[in-house]
C-alpha positions in Angstrom: 90.2 -126.7 69.6 92.4 -127.7 66.7 95.7 -126.8 65.0 97.2 -126.5 62.1 101.1 -126.9 61.2 102.7 -126.1 57.7 105.9 -127.8 57.6 108.5 -124.9 55.2 111.1 -127.3 54.4 113.8 -124.7 53.7 116.9 -123.8 54.7 120.3 -121.5 53.9 122.2 -124.0 55.6 122.3 -127.8 57.1 122.8 -127.5 60.8 124.8 -130.4 62.0 122.9 -131.7 64.7 119.2 -131.6 62.4 117.3 -134.5 61.3 114.3 -132.5 60.5 113.3 -132.5 56.6 114.7 -129.7 54.7 116.4 -128.5 51.6 118.7 -125.9 50.5 117.5 -125.5 47.4 115.2 -122.6 47.2 114.4 -123.0 43.8 110.6 -124.4 44.4 109.9 -122.4 47.2 106.8 -120.8 45.2 106.0 -123.9 43.7 105.6 -125.1 47.6 103.5 -122.5 48.2 101.5 -123.1 46.2 101.0 -127.0 46.7 100.6 -126.2 50.7 97.9 -123.7 49.2 96.4 -126.9 47.4 97.0 -129.7 50.1 95.1 -127.4 52.2 91.9 -127.5 49.8 92.2 -131.2 49.6 92.4 -131.8 53.5 89.7 -129.0 54.3 87.1 -131.7 55.7 90.5 -133.2 57.6 89.6 -131.1 61.1 85.6 -131.6 60.6 84.7 -128.1 61.2 86.6 -127.6 64.1 87.3 -124.0 64.6 91.1 -123.7 64.7 92.6 -122.1 67.2 96.1 -122.2 66.2 98.2 -121.8 63.1 102.2 -122.9 63.0 104.9 -122.1 60.7 107.9 -124.6 61.6 110.8 -126.5 59.3 113.0 -125.8 58.0 113.0 -122.2 58.7 109.7 -120.4 57.4 110.9 -116.9 57.8 112.7 -117.4 54.8 109.2 -117.7 53.0 108.2 -113.5 52.5 105.3 -111.5 53.8 103.4 -112.2 50.9 103.9 -115.8 50.5 102.7 -116.4 54.2 99.7 -114.7 53.9 98.7 -116.5 50.9 98.8 -119.3 53.1 97.3 -117.6 55.9 94.4 -116.2 53.5 93.7 -119.8 52.4 93.4 -121.3 55.9 90.9 -118.2 56.8 89.0 -119.0 53.4 88.5 -122.9 54.2 88.7 -123.3 57.6 86.5 -121.2 60.9 89.6 -119.6 62.2 89.3 -118.2 65.8 89.7 -114.2 66.1 92.0 -114.6 68.9 94.4 -117.4 66.9 97.7 -117.8 68.2 99.7 -117.4 65.0 103.7 -118.3 65.3 106.8 -118.4 62.6 109.5 -119.8 63.7 112.6 -117.8 62.8 116.1 -117.5 62.4 117.9 -114.2 63.8 119.2 -113.6 60.4 116.1 -113.3 58.7 115.1 -111.1 61.4 116.2 -107.6 60.1 114.7 -104.7 60.6 112.6 -104.2 57.5 111.5 -108.4 58.2 110.5 -107.8 61.7 108.2 -104.3 60.6 106.5 -106.5 58.1 105.9 -109.2 60.1 104.4 -107.0 63.3 101.9 -105.8 60.3 100.7 -109.1 59.3 98.7 -111.7 61.3 101.4 -113.7 62.5 101.6 -112.8 66.6 104.3 -114.5 67.7 107.8 -115.8 67.0 109.7 -118.7 67.9 113.4 -117.7 67.5 116.2 -120.3 66.6 119.3 -119.1 68.5 120.4 -122.3 70.0 123.4 -119.9 71.9 125.0 -116.5 71.8 128.3 -117.5 71.0 130.1 -117.5 68.0 132.5 -120.5 68.2 129.0 -122.7 69.1 127.2 -121.6 66.3 130.0 -122.5 63.8 130.5 -126.0 65.3 126.6 -126.1 64.7 126.6 -124.8 61.3 124.1 -122.0 62.2 123.6 -119.4 59.5 123.8 -116.4 62.5 126.1 -114.8 65.0 125.5 -114.4 68.6 125.5 -110.6 68.1 122.9 -111.3 65.5 120.7 -113.3 68.1 120.8 -110.5 70.7 120.2 -107.9 68.5 116.5 -109.7 66.7 115.2 -110.1 70.3 115.3 -107.0 70.9 114.3 -105.4 67.6 111.2 -108.3 67.8 110.4 -106.6 71.2 110.5 -103.1 69.9 107.9 -103.9 66.9 105.9 -105.4 69.5 106.1 -109.2 69.5 105.6 -109.8 73.4 104.6 -113.5 72.8 107.5 -114.7 71.9 110.0 -118.1 72.2 113.8 -118.0 71.8 115.4 -121.8 71.5 118.5 -122.5 72.9 120.7 -125.9 72.9 123.0 -127.7 75.9 124.4 -130.9 76.1 127.3 -130.5 73.4 131.2 -130.8 74.2 132.0 -127.4 73.3 129.6 -125.7 75.6 131.5 -125.2 79.2 129.3 -124.7 82.0 130.5 -120.9 82.5 129.1 -120.6 78.4 125.2 -122.5 79.8 125.1 -120.0 82.5 126.0 -117.0 80.3 123.5 -118.2 77.8 120.7 -118.5 80.4 121.6 -115.1 82.3 121.4 -113.4 78.8 117.4 -115.0 78.2 116.7 -113.6 81.5 118.3 -110.4 80.9 116.4 -109.6 77.5 113.1 -110.5 79.7 112.4 -113.5 77.1 108.8 -114.4 78.0 109.0 -118.2 76.7 112.1 -120.8 76.5 112.6 -124.0 74.7 116.0 -125.8 75.7 116.8 -129.2 74.5 119.6 -131.2 74.8 121.8 -132.2 71.6 120.7 -135.2 70.5 122.8 -137.4 68.4 120.4 -138.9 65.2 121.4 -141.4 62.5 122.5 -139.8 58.9 123.5 -136.0 60.5 126.8 -134.3 60.0 127.4 -134.3 63.9 126.6 -138.5 63.9 129.0 -138.4 61.1 132.1 -136.6 62.4 131.3 -138.4 66.2 131.7 -142.0 64.3 134.7 -141.0 61.9 136.3 -139.6 65.7 136.7 -136.0 64.0 133.7 -135.1 67.1 134.2 -135.5 71.0 131.0 -138.1 71.9 128.6 -136.0 74.0 128.7 -136.4 77.5 125.6 -137.4 79.5 127.0 -136.1 82.8 127.3 -132.7 81.3 123.9 -132.7 80.1 122.1 -133.6 83.1 124.0 -131.1 85.0 123.3 -128.3 82.5 120.0 -129.5 82.7 119.2 -129.6 86.3 121.1 -125.6 86.3 118.6 -124.7 83.8 115.9 -125.9 86.0 117.5 -123.3 89.0 118.0 -120.7 87.1 113.9 -120.7 85.0 112.7 -121.0 88.7 114.4 -118.0 89.8 113.4 -116.1 87.1 109.6 -116.4 87.4 109.4 -118.8 84.3 107.2 -122.3 84.8 108.4 -125.3 83.3 105.2 -126.1 82.1 106.8 -129.3 79.9 110.4 -130.5 80.5 111.8 -128.6 77.6 109.3 -125.7 77.8 109.1 -122.5 80.1 107.1 -119.9 80.1 105.9 -116.6 82.4 102.3 -116.8 83.8 100.4 -116.4 80.2 103.2 -117.2 77.8 102.6 -120.7 77.2 102.5 -122.3 73.8 98.8 -123.2 73.0 100.1 -124.8 70.0 103.0 -127.0 71.5 100.4 -127.5 74.8 97.6 -128.9 72.7 99.9 -131.5 71.2 100.5 -132.6 74.8 96.7 -132.1 75.4 95.9 -134.8 72.8 94.0 -132.3 70.8 93.0 -132.6 66.4 96.0 -131.1 64.3 96.3 -131.0 60.6 100.1 -130.9 59.5 100.4 -129.6 56.0 104.0 -129.6 53.3 106.3 -132.8 53.0 107.1 -134.5 56.3 104.4 -133.1 58.0 102.6 -135.2 60.6 98.7 -134.8 61.5 96.6 -136.0 64.3 92.7 -136.4 64.6 92.6 -138.7 68.0 92.0 -141.8 66.2 95.2 -142.2 63.3 98.0 -140.1 62.8 99.1 -139.5 59.0 102.7 -138.0 57.8 103.5 -136.6 54.3 106.2 -137.9 52.4 109.7 -136.2 53.4 110.2 -135.6 49.8 110.2 -132.4 48.3 110.1 -132.9 44.1 107.5 -136.4 45.2 105.6 -134.4 47.6 105.2 -131.2 44.8 104.8 -133.7 42.0 102.0 -135.9 43.6 99.7 -132.8 44.8 100.4 -131.5 41.3 97.9 -134.7 40.6 95.5 -133.5 43.3 96.5 -136.8 45.8 98.3 -136.1 49.3 101.4 -138.1 49.3 100.9 -139.5 52.9 100.8 -142.6 55.2 98.0 -143.2 57.8 98.4 -145.5 61.0 95.4 -146.0 63.2 95.8 -146.1 66.4 94.6 -149.2 68.4 93.5 -148.2 72.1 97.1 -149.1 73.5 98.8 -147.2 70.9 96.2 -144.3 71.8 96.9 -145.0 75.9 100.6 -144.8 75.4 100.6 -141.6 73.1 98.7 -139.8 76.0 100.9 -141.3 78.7 103.9 -140.0 76.3 102.8 -136.4 76.3 101.2 -135.6 79.2 103.9 -137.3 81.9 106.6 -134.2 80.3 103.4 -132.0 81.4 103.0 -129.7 84.7 99.6 -130.7 84.5 100.5 -134.3 84.6 98.9 -138.0 83.9 94.7 -137.9 84.6 94.3 -141.2 86.1 90.8 -140.7 86.5 90.9 -139.9 82.5 93.3 -143.2 81.6 90.1 -145.1 83.4 87.5 -143.5 81.8 88.6 -143.4 78.3 91.1 -146.2 78.2 89.5 -148.6 80.7 90.1 -149.3 84.7 93.1 -152.4 83.5 95.0 -149.2 82.3 95.1 -147.5 85.7 95.7 -150.7 87.3 99.0 -151.1 85.0 100.5 -147.8 86.0 99.4 -148.4 89.9 101.4 -151.3 89.6 104.4 -150.5 88.6 104.1 -146.8 90.4 105.7 -148.0 94.0 109.3 -148.6 92.0 109.3 -145.4 90.7 108.5 -143.5 94.1 111.5 -145.3 96.0 113.8 -143.6 93.5 112.2 -140.1 93.6 111.0 -140.1 89.7 107.4 -140.4 90.4 105.0 -139.0 92.8 101.2 -139.1 92.8 98.8 -136.5 93.8 94.9 -136.4 93.5 94.8 -138.6 91.1 97.5 -137.2 89.1 101.0 -138.5 88.0 104.1 -136.2 87.8 107.5 -136.6 87.7 109.7 -135.3 89.8 112.6 -133.6 89.4 114.7 -136.1 89.1 112.7 -137.9 87.1 112.8 -135.5 84.6 116.0 -136.7 83.7 114.7 -140.3 82.9 111.2 -139.0 81.5 111.2 -141.0 78.2 112.5 -144.4 79.9 109.7 -144.3 82.4 107.4 -143.1 80.2 108.4 -146.1 77.5 108.5 -148.8 81.0 105.1 -148.1 81.2 103.5 -148.8 77.8 101.3 -151.4 76.9 102.5 -153.0 73.5 99.7 -154.6 71.3 101.3 -158.2 71.3 100.8 -158.3 74.8 97.3 -158.2 75.2 
């Protein structure tokens, strides 16, 4: 089982918190579509003839592409790869792009899943983030998409930022539940180096983020989604039964994926590759039949750390038997030596040879994983 990720590096506006690669210049859009199609040809052997089960248009804002441009890329994928007839095909979309005609066209295309970047239903919060849509557009596009037949869709929400009072957070979650959204991805606001938000906080033009606020809003999220019947199958992802994201689940399970477009990453279980995060350099290189990428060969320790970091965040947990088989008994022993410390803190528990985060442990997932990592210079 393999996946294909396509990074569409264009946005109407620069969100103040975002550090993903994108450009607000739409001039090269047609050239970028052609280049991604050409990169597909150049990298057609990367997945070694494995069947493609998922296709994911991310970004950036891939809903800025026309349905004809999306179809051109999909046609090339089907031409070069063995694609499952039931493949999950996801398009990330901003609410203001999902007007009636666009939704109608998408519903008639092979795309069968939308991931809608709502972030908040409050206009003042969206303006603070520098988003390009309104709360009313967020609400109406979800209803419009459901009416068009998109039953398997995701909505993104952000919490843990100064404008988001607990009352507003409760109302955002209540709206998701009221709209009967089958999948929710919800992330704590972070301050990334080089973003506008980082600059504003450094210059004391914005209030710094509050970890206590973020933790409390996360715990409220867990409470409300559980009551609504949404399973937290990964720390930031909640879904009705059968509506989990197959594409993202495969990331966490360590399946192969091919990433195309500027800044896109690829993984084949033994190495990780990533394309240059520069539109002009990407287009120039592809025009000369060369993929502008870097590669990292993953050591045994790297692969163990990667499996630990991703699996620990999920509802299926970290399989110690799999660690013993795939990496060796010393890796399993390493985890068991440290387990008691985290059991006493009520952060981890062991059940049927699987390691799981407790509710409290989910607040410290990255810290726990980092502490359990094995770095190469230690061996």
